[in-house]
C-alpha positions in Angstrom: 5.5 19.3 -22.0 8.0 21.6 -20.4 7.8 25.4 -20.2 10.5 27.1 -22.2 12.9 29.7 -20.9 11.3 32.2 -23.3 7.8 31.5 -21.9 9.0 31.7 -18.4 10.7 35.1 -18.9 7.6 36.5 -20.7 5.4 35.2 -17.9 7.6 36.8 -15.3 7.5 40.1 -17.2 3.7 40.2 -17.1 3.8 39.2 -13.4 6.0 42.2 -12.7 3.9 44.4 -14.9 0.8 43.4 -12.9 2.5 44.4 -9.6 3.7 47.7 -11.0 0.3 48.6 -12.4 -1.3 47.8 -9.0 1.2 49.9 -7.1 0.7 52.8 -9.5 -3.0 52.7 -9.2 -3.0 52.8 -5.5 -0.8 55.9 -5.6 -3.2 57.8 -7.9 -6.7 56.6 -6.8 -8.6 56.9 -3.5 -9.6 53.6 -1.9 -13.0 52.3 -3.0 -14.7 48.9 -2.9 -13.3 47.9 -6.3 -10.9 50.5 -7.6 -10.6 51.3 -11.3 -7.6 49.3 -12.4 -5.4 48.6 -15.4 -4.8 45.1 -14.1 -7.4 43.6 -16.4 -5.6 45.3 -19.3 -2.4 43.6 -18.3 -4.2 40.3 -17.9 -5.8 40.7 -21.4 -2.5 41.6 -22.9 -0.7 38.7 -21.3 -3.3 36.3 -22.6 -3.0 37.7 -26.1 0.8 37.4 -26.2 1.5 34.3 -24.1 0.7 30.6 -24.4 -2.2 29.5 -22.2 0.2 27.9 -19.7 2.4 31.0 -19.5 -0.5 33.4 -19.2 -2.0 31.2 -16.4 1.3 31.0 -14.6 1.9 34.7 -14.9 -1.3 35.6 -13.2 -1.0 32.9 -10.6 2.5 34.1 -9.7 1.1 37.6 -9.2 -1.5 36.2 -6.8 1.0 34.1 -4.9 3.4 37.0 -4.5 0.6 39.1 -3.0 -0.8 36.4 -0.8 2.7 35.6 0.5 2.8 39.2 1.9 4.5 41.2 -0.7 2.6 44.6 -1.1 1.7 44.1 -4.7 -2.1 44.5 -4.5 -3.8 47.8 -5.1 -5.8 48.3 -1.8 -5.0 47.8 1.8 -3.7 45.5 3.2 -1.8 45.5 -0.1 -0.7 41.9 0.4 -0.9 38.9 2.7 -3.5 36.2 3.3 -6.0 38.6 4.8 -6.5 40.0 1.3 -8.8 37.1 0.5 -11.4 38.6 2.8 -11.8 41.7 0.5 -14.9 41.6 -1.7 -12.8 42.5 -4.8 -10.3 39.6 -4.3 -12.5 37.3 -6.5 -11.6 39.3 -9.6 -7.9 38.8 -8.9 -8.7 35.1 -8.3 -10.3 34.9 -11.7 -7.3 36.3 -13.6 -5.4 33.1 -13.9 -8.4 31.1 -15.3 -9.5 34.1 -17.5 -5.9 34.4 -18.9 -5.8 30.7 -19.6 -9.2 30.6 -21.3 -8.6 33.7 -23.3 -5.2 32.5 -24.5 -6.5 29.1 -25.3 -9.2 30.5 -27.6 -6.6 32.4 -29.7 -5.8 30.1 -32.6 -4.4 32.8 -34.9 -3.1 36.1 -33.7 -5.6 38.4 -35.4 -7.6 41.3 -34.2 -10.9 39.5 -34.3 -9.4 36.6 -32.4 -8.0 38.9 -29.8 -11.3 40.7 -29.4 -13.4 37.5 -29.1 -11.0 35.8 -26.8 -10.7 39.0 -24.7 -14.4 39.1 -24.3 -14.4 35.5 -23.1 -11.6 36.4 -20.6 -13.5 39.2 -19.2 -16.6 37.1 -18.8 -14.6 34.5 -16.9 -13.2 36.9 -14.4 -16.7 38.4 -13.8 -18.0 34.8 -13.4 -15.5 34.3 -10.6 -15.4 37.8 -9.2 -19.1 38.6 -8.8 -20.1 35.5 -6.9 -17.0 35.9 -4.7 -18.1 39.5 -4.0 -21.6 38.4 -3.2 -20.4 35.7 -0.8 -17.9 38.0 0.9 -20.3 40.9 1.4 -23.1 38.7 2.6 -21.2 36.2 4.8 -18.0 37.9 5.9 -18.7 41.6 5.9 -22.3 41.0 7.0 -23.7 43.5 4.5 -26.9 42.0 3.1 -26.8 42.5 -0.7 -28.7 40.8 -3.4 -27.5 39.9 -6.9 -28.7 43.1 -8.4 -26.8 45.2 -5.9 -23.6 43.2 -6.6 -24.1 43.9 -10.3 -24.5 47.6 -9.5 -21.3 47.8 -7.5 -19.1 45.2 -9.2 -20.2 45.1 -12.8 -22.1 48.1 -14.2 -19.5 50.8 -13.2 -16.7 48.7 -14.8 -18.0 46.9 -17.9 -17.6 49.8 -20.3 -14.0 50.3 -19.2 -13.3 46.6 -19.5 -14.7 46.6 -23.1 -12.3 49.4 -23.9 -9.5 47.4 -22.3 -10.3 44.5 -24.6 -10.0 46.7 -27.7 -6.8 48.3 -26.4 -5.2 45.0 -25.5 -6.1 43.6 -28.9 -4.6 46.6 -30.6 -1.5 46.6 -28.4 -0.9 42.9 -28.9 -1.1 43.3 -32.7 1.3 46.3 -32.6 3.8 44.5 -30.2 3.8 41.4 -32.4 4.3 43.4 -35.6 6.9 45.9 -34.3 9.0 43.3 -32.4 8.4 40.5 -34.8 7.1 38.5 -31.8 5.6 35.1 -32.4 2.9 34.0 -30.0 3.6 30.6 -28.6 0.6 28.3 -28.6 
């Protein structure tokens, strides 16, 4: 099955939106281990509005742009292959899979479907991001941390914000579909 031009354009728009959001965040926030970001909101919204394939490709394209050296990531070095050594990179790595899973779970574009699928998407990127953080901190950075410490720095400060993002993305997706008469491709 081929990707349509419409799907490709929508995916590219979300790829660009991910880059813009990352650049804006780095302008307004000091550098921390895992910065507060609106990127999960963009990923959630992309998964709500795009087909599973387009949502996956959108997030993958963003990753590849950054890893190729374009400065589209939110913390130094802002891009390039060295970014994989940052403890927070696992969350970005989880975005393509999370977007695919979330989009795949949406059978009908309704608020409850968006909320449940969004929750699944967030769970997926935490399931990728937290172990990646653990491994990077312990085996690359050399900072001995246990699972509880990883949860304290990579989960607890952000989960409330992510739950709010799920609700916001669900509402925005409903409004965008209604106001633009947008039909979600399955």
